[in-house]
N, C-alpha and C positions, 0 to 999 in steps of 0.2 A: 770743561768745566763750563757752566753757565751762570746765567744772573736771569732772575725772573722779575719782571715789572709789576708794579703796584697798579697798574691799569685792568680794571675788572673784565673778565668776560664771561660767557656762558658755562666755561669749563673751569672756574676758578674755586678755590677752596679757603674758606675762612679758616685759620687756625683753632678757632674758639670752636669749630663743629668737631673737632677730632677729639673725641673722649678716649678713656682707657682701653675700649674694645677697637679704636680704631675707626675708620671713615672711609664709607666706600661708595663709589661713584661708578654707576654702570648705567651705559646710554648708548644711543647709536644717534649719527649725524648723517644728514643727508651728503650724497655726493657732490651736491653743489656747494655746500659749507666747507667740505675738506678741500674742492679745487680752488675756492676764495682763498681759504688759509694758506695752502701751499704756494699760491698764484707767485708771491714775492721771492720765492726759492729760484727762479730763473729757468728752470728746466721745463720746457711746456711741451714735451715730446711724449706726455704720457696723458691717458684720459681714463679717470675713474669710471668703472663698471658698476659698482656696489657701493652702498652706503658704509659707513665706517662703523663699525663698534668698537666700543672702548669699554673697558673695565679697571679702575684703579682702586687698589686699597692701600690707605696711608696710615701709620702708626706713629705714635708719639715717641721718641727716643731721647728723653732729656728735652735740651733746647731743638734737639734736630728732630728731622721726621724721616722716616722711610716710605718711600712710593713704589710700588710693586705693580704692573700692571701688564696686561696684552690688549694689541688692537688687531685688526683684522679687518681687510678689506680687497677689492681686485681692482686691477686696470691694465689697461692697453700698453704695450710698449712696442717701439720698433726694433725688431732683430739687425745686429749690426753686419749680418752676412747677407741677407736677401731682402733687406727694408721692408718685409711686410710687419703689419702689427699683429700681436699675438696677446694673450690673456695671460695676466701675471697675479696669481693669488699671493697677496702679503698676509703674515701673522707675525708679528713681534711680540716678543716678552720683553720686558725692560724692568730695570730697579736703579732707582736714584736715591739718593741720600741729600734732603734738604737742609740746608744749614743758614741760619741767618746770619745777615752781614751787616756792618755799620753802615748806616745810609750816607751816601755820598764819598766816603773813603775807599779809597782804591787798596787791593791788597797788595802785600808785600810779594817781591817775585821771589818763589821757590821751587826748585825742583818737583816736577809733577810726577808722583806715582801711577801705576795702571789704577790703584783703588781710587785716585783722586779724580779721574775721567768720569765718573758717573756722580759727582758732587754738583749740586746746583743751588746758588744762593738766591736767598728773597730778601725783602725787606718789609718791613712790619707785621702785620698779622692777616696777611694774603697772599696766596700765590696762586698763578695761572697755570693751568697745564697745558694749553696750546702749544709753546713752544718745544715742550719736553717731547707730543706727538709728532710735530712736524719733523723734530730730529729723527726719530724713529722711523718714521716714512723714508727720510732721504737717505740714511745710514742703511736700511734694509733694501731699498731699491737697487737690482745690479748694476755694476758701472760698465758691464760688457753683457748686455741680453741678447741671449740667443733663443730663437723660439723651438730650437731641438738640437741634442748634441752632433747629431747628423746632418745637420742644414749644410746644403752644398754651396749657399751664396748665389751671386749673380755672375752672367758672364762679363768679364772687364772690357769686353769688345763692343757687343750689343746689348745689355743689360738685361739679358733675359733670365728671369728666375731659374734656377736650374732645378729646384724641388720640383718645379713642375713638368718640365719636359728640357731635354739635352738640345742645345741650339746647334744650327750648322755650322758656325765658326768655333765652336769648341771642339768639334770633331776634326775640322781641317786643320786646327793649329794645337793639337795635342802634344804636348810636349814629348822630345823624345830625349832619352837619357844621353849624356856626353860619352857615356861608356858602351854605347849601343853599337858603336863601330867595330869594337873589339870583339863583337861576335864573328865577325868574318877575318878577322887577322890570322895569319898562316903562323901556326906553332911551330919552332924549331924541334927538330928530332934529335934526340941523345945518340950521339954515334955511339 
């Protein structure tokens, strides 16, 4: 659950603009714009490669609104195994229910259901879509990014990227199974 601020942004929607047929926002923002928007998130391990495309449809549902949309962009991430940067394409579909809240009042503590997780509260007659877009980027970003499922990682001794070449120390220190010695163990013959 989230709360949208009254602060106006270039991706805000006035509730007065949402008619019977709904309201569509379709635009593209530069990679510099989205980089500045997500800068406060704290993860600086990624670099945007493309602009972000945004399409959001908002429909009135009584006092509430339904916001459905798609965002798409691409960025680089470091692989957690080999530490090399790789390109990651993001395309996220989302759906939020936008509900009015009484300004300045805290909502009572209640048990949160799965359906409640996509509810956002707004105040007044305006809501900003930027926090929703940032949330979608963050939840879609992989928590354990891999450049590929077959990534071999780096040598723990010399740091060589094992995807590019096999280092000498990895050949010298190949692990031998603890059961390898049993190969030469003499078997007892049954009499």
